[in-house]
All heavy atoms as a GROMACS GRO file, in nm:
protein
  558
    1MET      N    1   0.565   0.429  -0.257
    1MET     CA    2   0.604   0.352  -0.374
    1MET      C    3   0.735   0.404  -0.426
    1MET      O    4   0.765   0.522  -0.414
    1MET     CB    5   0.497   0.360  -0.480
    1MET     CG    6   0.370   0.292  -0.440
    1MET     SD    7   0.256   0.274  -0.578
    1MET     CE    8   0.131   0.186  -0.491
    2LYS      N    9   0.812   0.313  -0.483
    2LYS     CA   10   0.945   0.348  -0.533
    2LYS      C   11   0.954   0.317  -0.683
    2LYS      O   12   0.877   0.239  -0.737
    2LYS     CB   13   1.051   0.265  -0.461
    2LYS     CG   14   1.055   0.288  -0.312
    2LYS     CD   15   1.158   0.199  -0.249
    2LYS     CE   16   1.152   0.211  -0.097
    2LYS     NZ   17   1.241   0.113  -0.033
    3THR      N   18   1.054   0.378  -0.744
    3THR     CA   19   1.080   0.353  -0.886
    3THR      C   20   1.106   0.205  -0.910
    3THR      O   21   1.170   0.137  -0.830
    3THR     CB   22   1.202   0.436  -0.931
    3THR    OG1   23   1.175   0.573  -0.901
    3THR    CG2   24   1.229   0.422  -1.077
    4LEU      N   25   1.053   0.152  -1.018
    4LEU     CA   26   1.064   0.015  -1.067
    4LEU      C   27   0.976  -0.085  -0.992
    4LEU      O   28   0.981  -0.205  -1.022
    4LEU     CB   29   1.209  -0.033  -1.069
    4LEU     CG   30   1.302   0.049  -1.159
    4LEU    CD1   31   1.443  -0.009  -1.154
    4LEU    CD2   32   1.252   0.055  -1.302
    5GLU      N   33   0.892  -0.038  -0.901
    5GLU     CA   34   0.796  -0.130  -0.838
    5GLU      C   35   0.683  -0.156  -0.935
    5GLU      O   36   0.642  -0.071  -1.014
    5GLU     CB   37   0.744  -0.071  -0.708
    5GLU     CG   38   0.848  -0.071  -0.598
    5GLU     CD   39   0.796  -0.022  -0.466
    5GLU    OE1   40   0.706   0.061  -0.461
    5GLU    OE2   41   0.849  -0.069  -0.364
    6VAL      N   42   0.629  -0.278  -0.928
    6VAL     CA   43   0.518  -0.318  -1.012
    6VAL      C   44   0.388  -0.289  -0.936
    6VAL      O   45   0.376  -0.324  -0.818
    6VAL     CB   46   0.528  -0.466  -1.051
    6VAL    CG1   47   0.407  -0.509  -1.135
    6VAL    CG2   48   0.657  -0.491  -1.126
    7VAL      N   49   0.292  -0.227  -1.005
    7VAL     CA   50   0.166  -0.188  -0.943
    7VAL      C   51   0.050  -0.232  -1.030
    7VAL      O   52   0.067  -0.266  -1.147
    7VAL     CB   53   0.159  -0.034  -0.922
    7VAL    CG1   54   0.266   0.012  -0.825
    7VAL    CG2   55   0.172   0.040  -1.054
    8ALA      N   56  -0.069  -0.235  -0.971
    8ALA     CA   57  -0.192  -0.264  -1.045
    8ALA      C   58  -0.292  -0.152  -1.014
    8ALA      O   59  -0.294  -0.099  -0.904
    8ALA     CB   60  -0.249  -0.398  -1.005
    9THR      N   61  -0.374  -0.120  -1.112
    9THR     CA   62  -0.474  -0.013  -1.095
    9THR      C   63  -0.595  -0.066  -1.018
    9THR      O   64  -0.632  -0.182  -1.030
    9THR     CB   65  -0.520   0.039  -1.233
    9THR    OG1   66  -0.572  -0.069  -1.306
    9THR    CG2   67  -0.404   0.104  -1.307
   10LEU      N   68  -0.655   0.022  -0.942
   10LEU     CA   69  -0.775  -0.011  -0.865
   10LEU      C   70  -0.901   0.040  -0.932
   10LEU      O   71  -1.010   0.014  -0.885
   10LEU     CB   72  -0.764   0.044  -0.723
   10LEU     CG   73  -0.652  -0.013  -0.637
   10LEU    CD1   74  -0.643   0.061  -0.504
   10LEU    CD2   75  -0.674  -0.161  -0.613
   11CYS      N   76  -0.885   0.117  -1.041
   11CYS     CA   77  -0.998   0.179  -1.111
   11CYS      C   78  -0.978   0.165  -1.261
   11CYS      O   79  -0.868   0.135  -1.307
   11CYS     CB   80  -1.007   0.329  -1.078
   11CYS     SG   81  -1.009   0.367  -0.903
   12ASP      N   82  -1.084   0.192  -1.336
   12ASP     CA   83  -1.075   0.203  -1.482
   12ASP      C   84  -1.035   0.345  -1.519
   12ASP      O   85  -1.077   0.441  -1.453
   12ASP     CB   86  -1.211   0.172  -1.546
   12ASP     CG   87  -1.248   0.026  -1.538
   12ASP    OD1   88  -1.156  -0.058  -1.551
   12ASP    OD2   89  -1.366  -0.002  -1.520
   13TYR      N   90  -0.959   0.358  -1.625
   13TYR     CA   91  -0.917   0.489  -1.680
   13TYR      C   92  -0.943   0.486  -1.831
   13TYR      O   93  -0.852   0.472  -1.911
   13TYR     CB   94  -0.768   0.515  -1.650
   13TYR     CG   95  -0.739   0.511  -1.503
   13TYR    CD1   96  -0.697   0.392  -1.442
   13TYR    CD2   97  -0.757   0.622  -1.423
   13TYR    CE1   98  -0.672   0.387  -1.306
   13TYR    CE2   99  -0.734   0.619  -1.287
   13TYR     CZ  100  -0.691   0.500  -1.230
   13TYR     OH  101  -0.667   0.495  -1.094
   14PRO      N  102  -1.070   0.502  -1.871
   14PRO     CA  103  -1.103   0.491  -2.012
   14PRO      C  104  -1.032   0.596  -2.098
   14PRO      O  105  -1.004   0.571  -2.215
   14PRO     CB  106  -1.256   0.509  -2.016
   14PRO     CG  107  -1.293   0.564  -1.883
   14PRO     CD  108  -1.184   0.528  -1.787
   15GLU      N  109  -1.001   0.711  -2.041
   15GLU     CA  110  -0.935   0.816  -2.120
   15GLU      C  111  -0.793   0.775  -2.162
   15GLU      O  112  -0.738   0.830  -2.257
   15GLU     CB  113  -0.930   0.948  -2.042
   15GLU     CG  114  -0.847   0.948  -1.916
   15GLU     CD  115  -0.916   0.899  -1.789
   15GLU    OE1  116  -1.016   0.827  -1.799
   15GLU    OE2  117  -0.868   0.931  -1.680
   16TRP      N  118  -0.734   0.676  -2.093
   16TRP     CA  119  -0.600   0.625  -2.126
   16TRP      C  120  -0.606   0.480  -2.175
   16TRP      O  121  -0.504   0.418  -2.195
   16TRP     CB  122  -0.508   0.638  -2.007
   16TRP     CG  123  -0.480   0.779  -1.966
   16TRP    CD1  124  -0.444   0.883  -2.046
   16TRP    CD2  125  -0.487   0.832  -1.834
   16TRP    NE1  126  -0.428   0.997  -1.972
   16TRP    CE2  127  -0.454   0.970  -1.841
   16TRP    CE3  128  -0.518   0.778  -1.710
   16TRP    CZ2  129  -0.450   1.052  -1.730
   16TRP    CZ3  130  -0.514   0.862  -1.601
   16TRP    CH2  131  -0.480   0.995  -1.611
   17HIS      N  132  -0.728   0.426  -2.187
   17HIS     CA  133  -0.747   0.286  -2.230
   17HIS      C  134  -0.679   0.187  -2.133
   17HIS      O  135  -0.619   0.091  -2.173
   17HIS     CB  136  -0.695   0.264  -2.373
   17HIS     CG  137  -0.753   0.362  -2.469
   17HIS    ND1  138  -0.883   0.352  -2.515
   17HIS    CD2  139  -0.701   0.472  -2.528
   17HIS    CE1  140  -0.908   0.451  -2.597
   17HIS    NE2  141  -0.801   0.526  -2.608
   18ILE      N  142  -0.692   0.219  -2.004
   18ILE     CA  143  -0.636   0.136  -1.898
   18ILE      C  144  -0.751   0.086  -1.812
   18ILE      O  145  -0.834   0.165  -1.765
   18ILE     CB  146  -0.536   0.216  -1.812
   18ILE    CG1  147  -0.417   0.259  -1.901
   18ILE    CG2  148  -0.488   0.135  -1.693
   18ILE    CD1  149  -0.326   0.359  -1.834
   19GLY      N  150  -0.758  -0.046  -1.793
   19GLY     CA  151  -0.865  -0.105  -1.714
   19GLY      C  152  -0.822  -0.132  -1.571
   19GLY      O  153  -0.704  -0.130  -1.536
   20ARG      N  154  -0.923  -0.161  -1.490
   20ARG     CA  155  -0.898  -0.197  -1.350
   20ARG      C  156  -0.814  -0.325  -1.348
   20ARG      O  157  -0.834  -0.415  -1.428
   20ARG     CB  158  -1.031  -0.220  -1.278
   20ARG     CG  159  -1.016  -0.257  -1.134
   20ARG     CD  160  -1.153  -0.265  -1.070
   20ARG     NE  161  -1.137  -0.294  -0.930
   20ARG     CZ  162  -1.186  -0.398  -0.868
   20ARG    NH1  163  -1.261  -0.484  -0.934
   20ARG    NH2  164  -1.164  -0.416  -0.741
   21SER      N  165  -0.719  -0.332  -1.257
   21SER     CA  166  -0.628  -0.443  -1.233
   21SER      C  167  -0.519  -0.457  -1.339
   21SER      O  168  -0.447  -0.556  -1.342
   21SER     CB  169  -0.702  -0.576  -1.215
   21SER     OG  170  -0.748  -0.627  -1.338
   22GLU      N  171  -0.506  -0.357  -1.423
   22GLU     CA  172  -0.397  -0.359  -1.522
   22GLU      C  173  -0.266  -0.329  -1.451
   22GLU      O  174  -0.259  -0.247  -1.360
   22GLU     CB  175  -0.423  -0.253  -1.630
   22GLU     CG  176  -0.364  -0.290  -1.761
   22GLU     CD  177  -0.438  -0.228  -1.878
   22GLU    OE1  178  -0.560  -0.207  -1.872
   22GLU    OE2  179  -0.370  -0.202  -1.976
   23THR      N  180  -0.161  -0.398  -1.491
   23THR     CA  181  -0.032  -0.381  -1.422
   23THR      C  182   0.061  -0.289  -1.500
   23THR      O  183   0.056  -0.280  -1.622
   23THR     CB  184   0.038  -0.517  -1.402
   23THR    OG1  185   0.061  -0.579  -1.528
   23THR    CG2  186  -0.043  -0.608  -1.312
   24GLY      N  187   0.142  -0.218  -1.423
   24GLY     CA  188   0.241  -0.127  -1.480
   24GLY      C  189   0.360  -0.115  -1.388
   24GLY      O  190   0.364  -0.175  -1.280
   25THR      N  191   0.456  -0.034  -1.431
   25THR     CA  192   0.579  -0.015  -1.353
   25THR      C  193   0.595   0.133  -1.318
   25THR      O  194   0.580   0.218  -1.406
   25THR     CB  195   0.701  -0.061  -1.434
   25THR    OG1  196   0.683  -0.198  -1.471
   25THR    CG2  197   0.830  -0.047  -1.354
   26VAL      N  198   0.626   0.161  -1.193
   26VAL     CA  199   0.651   0.299  -1.152
   26VAL      C  200   0.784   0.341  -1.212
   26VAL      O  201   0.886   0.277  -1.192
   26VAL     CB  202   0.657   0.311  -0.998
   26VAL    CG1  203   0.697   0.452  -0.956
   26VAL    CG2  204   0.524   0.272  -0.936
   27VAL      N  205   0.782   0.448  -1.292
   27VAL     CA  206   0.904   0.495  -1.356
   27VAL      C  207   0.955   0.624  -1.293
   27VAL      O  208   1.072   0.662  -1.315
   27VAL     CB  209   0.887   0.514  -1.509
   27VAL    CG1  210   0.868   0.379  -1.576
   27VAL    CG2  211   0.775   0.608  -1.544
   28GLU      N  212   0.871   0.691  -1.214
   28GLU     CA  213   0.915   0.812  -1.145
   28GLU      C  214   0.820   0.844  -1.032
   28GLU      O  215   0.698   0.831  -1.046
   28GLU     CB  216   0.919   0.930  -1.244
   28GLU     CG  217   0.975   1.057  -1.186
   28GLU     CD  218   0.982   1.170  -1.288
   28GLU    OE1  219   0.970   1.143  -1.409
   28GLU    OE2  220   0.997   1.284  -1.246
   29VAL      N  221   0.875   0.887  -0.919
   29VAL     CA  222   0.794   0.934  -0.807
   29VAL      C  223   0.779   1.085  -0.830
   29VAL      O  224   0.880   1.158  -0.835
   29VAL     CB  225   0.860   0.904  -0.671
   29VAL    CG1  226   0.779   0.964  -0.558
   29VAL    CG2  227   0.876   0.755  -0.653
   30LEU      N  228   0.655   1.133  -0.847
   30LEU     CA  229   0.633   1.273  -0.877
   30LEU      C  230   0.624   1.361  -0.754
   30LEU      O  231   0.677   1.470  -0.751
   30LEU     CB  232   0.506   1.289  -0.962
   30LEU     CG  233   0.508   1.213  -1.096
   30LEU    CD1  234   0.372   1.224  -1.164
   30LEU    CD2  235   0.619   1.267  -1.185
   31ASP      N  236   0.555   1.310  -0.653
   31ASP     CA  237   0.544   1.378  -0.522
   31ASP      C  238   0.495   1.275  -0.422
   31ASP      O  239   0.488   1.158  -0.453
   31ASP     CB  240   0.454   1.503  -0.531
   31ASP     CG  241   0.312   1.473  -0.577
   31ASP    OD1  242   0.256   1.366  -0.542
   31ASP    OD2  243   0.254   1.558  -0.650
   32GLY      N  244   0.454   1.318  -0.304
   32GLY     CA  245   0.411   1.225  -0.202
   32GLY      C  246   0.280   1.152  -0.234
   32GLY      O  247   0.247   1.053  -0.170
   33ASP      N  248   0.207   1.204  -0.334
   33ASP     CA  249   0.076   1.148  -0.365
   33ASP      C  250   0.064   1.090  -0.506
   33ASP      O  251  -0.039   1.028  -0.538
   33ASP     CB  252  -0.032   1.255  -0.348
   33ASP     CG  253  -0.043   1.303  -0.206
   33ASP    OD1  254  -0.034   1.220  -0.113
   33ASP    OD2  255  -0.060   1.424  -0.185
   34HIS      N  256   0.162   1.111  -0.592
   34HIS     CA  257   0.151   1.070  -0.732
   34HIS      C  258   0.281   1.006  -0.782
   34HIS      O  259   0.390   1.045  -0.742
   34HIS     CB  260   0.119   1.190  -0.823
   34HIS     CG  261  -0.011   1.254  -0.791
   34HIS    ND1  262  -0.026   1.345  -0.691
   34HIS    CD2  263  -0.133   1.235  -0.847
   34HIS    CE1  264  -0.153   1.382  -0.685
   34HIS    NE2  265  -0.220   1.316  -0.779
   35VAL      N  266   0.263   0.908  -0.870
   35VAL     CA  267   0.377   0.844  -0.938
   35VAL      C  268   0.347   0.838  -1.087
   35VAL      O  269   0.230   0.841  -1.129
   35VAL     CB  270   0.405   0.703  -0.884
   35VAL    CG1  271   0.456   0.706  -0.741
   35VAL    CG2  272   0.280   0.613  -0.894
   36LEU      N  273   0.450   0.829  -1.166
   36LEU     CA  274   0.437   0.811  -1.310
   36LEU      C  275   0.448   0.662  -1.337
   36LEU      O  276   0.547   0.598  -1.299
   36LEU     CB  277   0.548   0.888  -1.383
   36LEU     CG  278   0.533   0.903  -1.534
   36LEU    CD1  279   0.408   0.982  -1.568
   36LEU    CD2  280   0.657   0.970  -1.592
   37VAL      N  281   0.345   0.605  -1.400
   37VAL     CA  282   0.340   0.461  -1.422
   37VAL      C  283   0.343   0.433  -1.573
   37VAL      O  284   0.270   0.496  -1.649
   37VAL     CB  285   0.213   0.398  -1.361
   37VAL    CG1  286   0.207   0.248  -1.385
   37VAL    CG2  287   0.205   0.428  -1.212
   38GLU      N  288   0.428   0.342  -1.613
   38GLU     CA  289   0.434   0.298  -1.753
   38GLU      C  290   0.362   0.164  -1.766
   38GLU      O  291   0.387   0.071  -1.691
   38GLU     CB  292   0.579   0.284  -1.797
   38GLU     CG  293   0.591   0.242  -1.942
   38GLU     CD  294   0.736   0.229  -1.984
   38GLU    OE1  295   0.791   0.332  -2.030
   38GLU    OE2  296   0.792   0.119  -1.970
   39PHE      N  297   0.274   0.158  -1.865
   39PHE     CA  298   0.201   0.036  -1.897
   39PHE      C  299   0.254  -0.012  -2.031
   39PHE      O  300   0.270   0.065  -2.125
   39PHE     CB  301   0.052   0.063  -1.905
   39PHE     CG  302  -0.007   0.106  -1.773
   39PHE    CD1  303  -0.011   0.242  -1.739
   39PHE    CD2  304  -0.054   0.015  -1.683
   39PHE    CE1  305  -0.064   0.284  -1.618
   39PHE    CE2  306  -0.105   0.055  -1.560
   39PHE     CZ  307  -0.111   0.190  -1.528
   40ALA      N  308   0.286  -0.141  -2.039
   40ALA     CA  309   0.345  -0.196  -2.161
   40ALA      C  310   0.282  -0.329  -2.197
   40ALA      O  311   0.233  -0.403  -2.111
   40ALA     CB  312   0.496  -0.216  -2.141
   41HIS      N  313   0.282  -0.358  -2.328
   41HIS     CA  314   0.238  -0.488  -2.377
   41HIS      C  315   0.340  -0.594  -2.336
   41HIS      O  316   0.453  -0.561  -2.298
   41HIS     CB  317   0.227  -0.486  -2.530
   41HIS     CG  318   0.123  -0.392  -2.580
   41HIS    ND1  319  -0.012  -0.415  -2.570
   41HIS    CD2  320   0.135  -0.271  -2.640
   41HIS    CE1  321  -0.078  -0.315  -2.622
   41HIS    NE2  322   0.008  -0.225  -2.665
   42ARG      N  323   0.305  -0.719  -2.345
   42ARG     CA  324   0.398  -0.827  -2.311
   42ARG      C  325   0.524  -0.823  -2.395
   42ARG      O  326   0.627  -0.876  -2.357
   42ARG     CB  327   0.330  -0.961  -2.326
   42ARG     CG  328   0.223  -0.985  -2.224
   42ARG     CD  329   0.156  -1.119  -2.245
   42ARG     NE  330   0.040  -1.127  -2.158
   42ARG     CZ  331   0.023  -1.221  -2.066
   42ARG    NH1  332   0.115  -1.313  -2.050
   42ARG    NH2  333  -0.083  -1.220  -1.992
   43THR      N  334   0.516  -0.760  -2.511
   43THR     CA  335   0.633  -0.747  -2.598
   43THR      C  336   0.731  -0.642  -2.547
   43THR      O  337   0.840  -0.628  -2.601
   43THR     CB  338   0.588  -0.710  -2.740
   43THR    OG1  339   0.519  -0.584  -2.735
   43THR    CG2  340   0.501  -0.816  -2.802
   44GLY      N  341   0.688  -0.566  -2.446
   44GLY     CA  342   0.775  -0.462  -2.389
   44GLY      C  343   0.751  -0.324  -2.448
   44GLY      O  344   0.812  -0.227  -2.406
   45ILE      N  345   0.660  -0.312  -2.543
   45ILE     CA  346   0.630  -0.182  -2.603
   45ILE      C  347   0.530  -0.108  -2.516
   45ILE      O  348   0.419  -0.157  -2.492
   45ILE     CB  349   0.577  -0.198  -2.746
   45ILE    CG1  350   0.683  -0.264  -2.834
   45ILE    CG2  351   0.535  -0.064  -2.805
   45ILE    CD1  352   0.637  -0.304  -2.970
   46ALA      N  353   0.570   0.011  -2.469
   46ALA     CA  354   0.482   0.090  -2.383
   46ALA      C  355   0.366   0.147  -2.462
   46ALA      O  356   0.382   0.190  -2.576
   46ALA     CB  357   0.561   0.202  -2.317
   47TYR      N  358   0.246   0.142  -2.404
   47TYR     CA  359   0.129   0.201  -2.468
   47TYR      C  360   0.073   0.317  -2.388
   47TYR      O  361  -0.012   0.390  -2.438
   47TYR     CB  362   0.021   0.097  -2.496
   47TYR     CG  363  -0.030   0.025  -2.375
   47TYR    CD1  364  -0.137   0.073  -2.303
   47TYR    CD2  365   0.028  -0.098  -2.337
   47TYR    CE1  366  -0.185   0.005  -2.193
   47TYR    CE2  367  -0.020  -0.165  -2.226
   47TYR     CZ  368  -0.125  -0.114  -2.154
   47TYR     OH  369  -0.171  -0.182  -2.044
   48ALA      N  370   0.119   0.339  -2.265
   48ALA     CA  371   0.076   0.454  -2.185
   48ALA      C  372   0.175   0.479  -2.076
   48ALA      O  373   0.226   0.386  -2.014
   48ALA     CB  374  -0.063   0.429  -2.128
   49THR      N  375   0.204   0.606  -2.052
   49THR     CA  376   0.282   0.649  -1.936
   49THR      C  377   0.201   0.761  -1.872
   49THR      O  378   0.181   0.866  -1.932
   49THR     CB  379   0.421   0.699  -1.978
   49THR    OG1  380   0.487   0.593  -2.050
   49THR    CG2  381   0.506   0.735  -1.858
   50VAL      N  382   0.149   0.733  -1.752
   50VAL     CA  383   0.044   0.815  -1.694
   50VAL      C  384   0.078   0.855  -1.550
   50VAL      O  385   0.118   0.769  -1.471
   50VAL     CB  386  -0.088   0.736  -1.694
   50VAL    CG1  387  -0.201   0.819  -1.641
   50VAL    CG2  388  -0.119   0.685  -1.834
   51PRO      N  389   0.060   0.984  -1.514
   51PRO     CA  390   0.070   1.020  -1.371
   51PRO      C  391  -0.054   0.970  -1.298
   51PRO      O  392  -0.167   0.992  -1.345
   51PRO     CB  393   0.075   1.173  -1.375
   51PRO     CG  394   0.012   1.212  -1.503
   51PRO     CD  395   0.031   1.097  -1.598
   52MET      N  396  -0.033   0.898  -1.189
   52MET     CA  397  -0.146   0.836  -1.119
   52MET      C  398  -0.137   0.863  -0.969
   52MET      O  399  -0.028   0.863  -0.911
   52MET     CB  400  -0.148   0.686  -1.144
   52MET     CG  401  -0.148   0.649  -1.290
   52MET     SD  402  -0.198   0.483  -1.317
   52MET     CE  403  -0.373   0.504  -1.316
   53PRO      N  404  -0.253   0.882  -0.905
   53PRO     CA  405  -0.254   0.893  -0.759
   53PRO      C  406  -0.217   0.761  -0.695
   53PRO      O  407  -0.266   0.655  -0.734
   53PRO     CB  408  -0.398   0.930  -0.726
   53PRO     CG  409  -0.464   0.964  -0.854
   53PRO     CD  410  -0.384   0.898  -0.963
   54ILE      N  411  -0.131   0.765  -0.595
   54ILE     CA  412  -0.088   0.645  -0.525
   54ILE      C  413  -0.206   0.571  -0.465
   54ILE      O  414  -0.210   0.448  -0.463
   54ILE     CB  415   0.018   0.678  -0.418
   54ILE    CG1  416   0.148   0.722  -0.487
   54ILE    CG2  417   0.044   0.562  -0.324
   54ILE    CD1  418   0.254   0.778  -0.393
   55GLY      N  419  -0.308   0.644  -0.420
   55GLY     CA  420  -0.424   0.584  -0.358
   55GLY      C  421  -0.510   0.501  -0.452
   55GLY      O  422  -0.598   0.427  -0.409
   56GLU      N  423  -0.484   0.512  -0.584
   56GLU     CA  424  -0.560   0.435  -0.683
   56GLU      C  425  -0.478   0.320  -0.741
   56GLU      O  426  -0.512   0.264  -0.844
   56GLU     CB  427  -0.609   0.527  -0.794
   56GLU     CG  428  -0.709   0.630  -0.741
   56GLU     CD  429  -0.758   0.726  -0.848
   56GLU    OE1  430  -0.729   0.705  -0.968
   56GLU    OE2  431  -0.827   0.821  -0.810
   57LEU      N  432  -0.369   0.286  -0.670
   57LEU     CA  433  -0.280   0.177  -0.712
   57LEU      C  434  -0.258   0.083  -0.596
   57LEU      O  435  -0.265   0.122  -0.480
   57LEU     CB  436  -0.145   0.233  -0.756
   57LEU     CG  437  -0.144   0.329  -0.875
   57LEU    CD1  438  -0.008   0.396  -0.887
   57LEU    CD2  439  -0.178   0.255  -1.002
   58ILE      N  440  -0.225  -0.040  -0.628
   58ILE     CA  441  -0.181  -0.133  -0.527
   58ILE      C  442  -0.045  -0.188  -0.572
   58ILE      O  443  -0.025  -0.218  -0.689
   58ILE     CB  444  -0.283  -0.249  -0.507
   58ILE    CG1  445  -0.243  -0.337  -0.390
   58ILE    CG2  446  -0.303  -0.329  -0.632
   58ILE    CD1  447  -0.351  -0.433  -0.347
   59GLN      N  448   0.046  -0.193  -0.477
   59GLN     CA  449   0.179  -0.246  -0.505
   59GLN      C  450   0.170  -0.398  -0.509
   59GLN      O  451   0.117  -0.459  -0.418
   59GLN     CB  452   0.278  -0.198  -0.400
   59GLN     CG  453   0.418  -0.248  -0.423
   59GLN     CD  454   0.512  -0.208  -0.309
   59GLN    OE1  455   0.475  -0.132  -0.221
   59GLN    NE2  456   0.631  -0.259  -0.312
   60LEU      N  457   0.228  -0.456  -0.614
   60LEU     CA  458   0.231  -0.603  -0.624
   60LEU      C  459   0.364  -0.650  -0.571
   60LEU      O  460   0.468  -0.596  -0.602
   60LEU     CB  461   0.213  -0.645  -0.769
   60LEU     CG  462   0.083  -0.601  -0.835
   60LEU    CD1  463   0.078  -0.648  -0.980
   60LEU    CD2  464  -0.036  -0.652  -0.758
   61LYS      N  465   0.358  -0.753  -0.490
   61LYS     CA  466   0.479  -0.809  -0.431
   61LYS      C  467   0.495  -0.952  -0.479
   61LYS      O  468   0.400  -1.028  -0.482
   61LYS     CB  469   0.472  -0.804  -0.278
   61LYS     CG  470   0.463  -0.664  -0.227
   61LYS     CD  471   0.471  -0.657  -0.079
   61LYS     CE  472   0.456  -0.515  -0.038
   61LYS     NZ  473   0.530  -0.479   0.076
   62ASP      N  474   0.617  -0.984  -0.514
   62ASP     CA  475   0.648  -1.118  -0.559
   62ASP      C  476   0.770  -1.166  -0.482
   62ASP      O  477   0.871  -1.098  -0.476
   62ASP     CB  478   0.679  -1.119  -0.709
   62ASP     CG  479   0.704  -1.258  -0.763
   62ASP    OD1  480   0.651  -1.354  -0.704
   62ASP    OD2  481   0.776  -1.270  -0.860
   63THR      N  482   0.757  -1.280  -0.420
   63THR     CA  483   0.869  -1.336  -0.346
   63THR      C  484   0.930  -1.446  -0.430
   63THR      O  485   0.865  -1.548  -0.455
   63THR     CB  486   0.823  -1.394  -0.210
   63THR    OG1  487   0.754  -1.293  -0.140
   63THR    CG2  488   0.939  -1.445  -0.130
   64PRO      N  489   1.052  -1.425  -0.478
   64PRO     CA  490   1.116  -1.527  -0.561
   64PRO      C  491   1.130  -1.658  -0.484
   64PRO      O  492   1.150  -1.658  -0.362
   64PRO     CB  493   1.251  -1.470  -0.594
   64PRO     CG  494   1.246  -1.326  -0.558
   64PRO     CD  495   1.136  -1.311  -0.456
   65ALA      N  496   1.122  -1.767  -0.554
   65ALA     CA  497   1.142  -1.898  -0.493
   65ALA      C  498   1.287  -1.912  -0.447
   65ALA      O  499   1.378  -1.867  -0.514
   65ALA     CB  500   1.105  -2.007  -0.590
   66ALA      N  501   1.304  -1.973  -0.335
   66ALA     CA  502   1.439  -2.001  -0.287
   66ALA      C  503   1.500  -2.114  -0.367
   66ALA      O  504   1.426  -2.198  -0.422
   66ALA     CB  505   1.433  -2.041  -0.138
   67PRO      N  506   1.632  -2.119  -0.381
   67PRO     CA  507   1.695  -2.224  -0.459
   67PRO      C  508   1.648  -2.364  -0.421
   67PRO      O  509   1.636  -2.450  -0.507
   67PRO     CB  510   1.844  -2.206  -0.433
   67PRO     CG  511   1.856  -2.060  -0.404
   67PRO     CD  512   1.730  -2.024  -0.330
   68SER      N  513   1.618  -2.387  -0.292
   68SER     CA  514   1.573  -2.520  -0.251
   68SER      C  515   1.437  -2.555  -0.306
   68SER      O  516   1.397  -2.669  -0.311
   68SER     CB  517   1.570  -2.527  -0.098
   68SER     OG  518   1.477  -2.432  -0.047
   69GLU      N  519   1.361  -2.454  -0.353
   69GLU     CA  520   1.228  -2.475  -0.411
   69GLU      C  521   1.230  -2.492  -0.561
   69GLU      O  522   1.128  -2.522  -0.622
   69GLU     CB  523   1.137  -2.356  -0.377
   69GLU     CG  524   1.114  -2.337  -0.227
   69GLU     CD  525   1.034  -2.211  -0.200
   69GLU    OE1  526   0.932  -2.191  -0.268
   69GLU    OE2  527   1.074  -2.134  -0.112
   70TRP      N  528   1.347  -2.475  -0.624
   70TRP     CA  529   1.358  -2.482  -0.770
   70TRP      C  530   1.342  -2.624  -0.822
   70TRP      O  531   1.304  -2.645  -0.935
   70TRP     CB  532   1.491  -2.427  -0.818
   70TRP     CG  533   1.507  -2.282  -0.795
   70TRP    CD1  534   1.413  -2.192  -0.752
   70TRP    CD2  535   1.627  -2.206  -0.810
   70TRP    NE1  536   1.467  -2.067  -0.742
   70TRP    CE2  537   1.598  -2.071  -0.776
   70TRP    CE3  538   1.756  -2.237  -0.850
   70TRP    CZ2  539   1.692  -1.972  -0.782
   70TRP    CZ3  540   1.849  -2.137  -0.854
   70TRP    CH2  541   1.819  -2.006  -0.820
   71GLY      N  542   1.377  -2.721  -0.741
   71GLY     CA  543   1.374  -2.860  -0.786
   71GLY      C  544   1.493  -2.889  -0.876
   71GLY      O  545   1.589  -2.813  -0.884
   72ASP      N  546   1.487  -2.998  -0.945
   72ASP     CA  547   1.595  -3.032  -1.036
   72ASP      C  548   1.582  -2.954  -1.165
   72ASP      O  549   1.478  -2.958  -1.230
   72ASP     CB  550   1.593  -3.182  -1.068
   72ASP     CG  551   1.622  -3.265  -0.944
   72ASP    OD1  552   1.696  -3.215  -0.857
   72ASP    OD2  553   1.571  -3.379  -0.936
   73ALA      N  554   1.686  -2.882  -1.200
   73ALA     CA  555   1.680  -2.799  -1.320
   73ALA      C  556   1.730  -2.875  -1.441
   73ALA      O  557   1.800  -2.967  -1.437
   73ALA     CB  558   1.766  -2.673  -1.301
   0.00000   0.00000   0.00000
């Protein structure tokens, strides 16, 4: 995983008030097994920044639509 990638949790973390499938952004790679993930409200205000094992996260991938798929703007 790399910095600024979007991830989702595979487990609940009640101690941090983070539920399974909650999305966050990798803000730092700590080592080969852990990353620092920031979780934020839709308003952009962070409510948790947590070191997490990579094995308990899934990287979310989004493929932007090609201009030909945009339709009439």
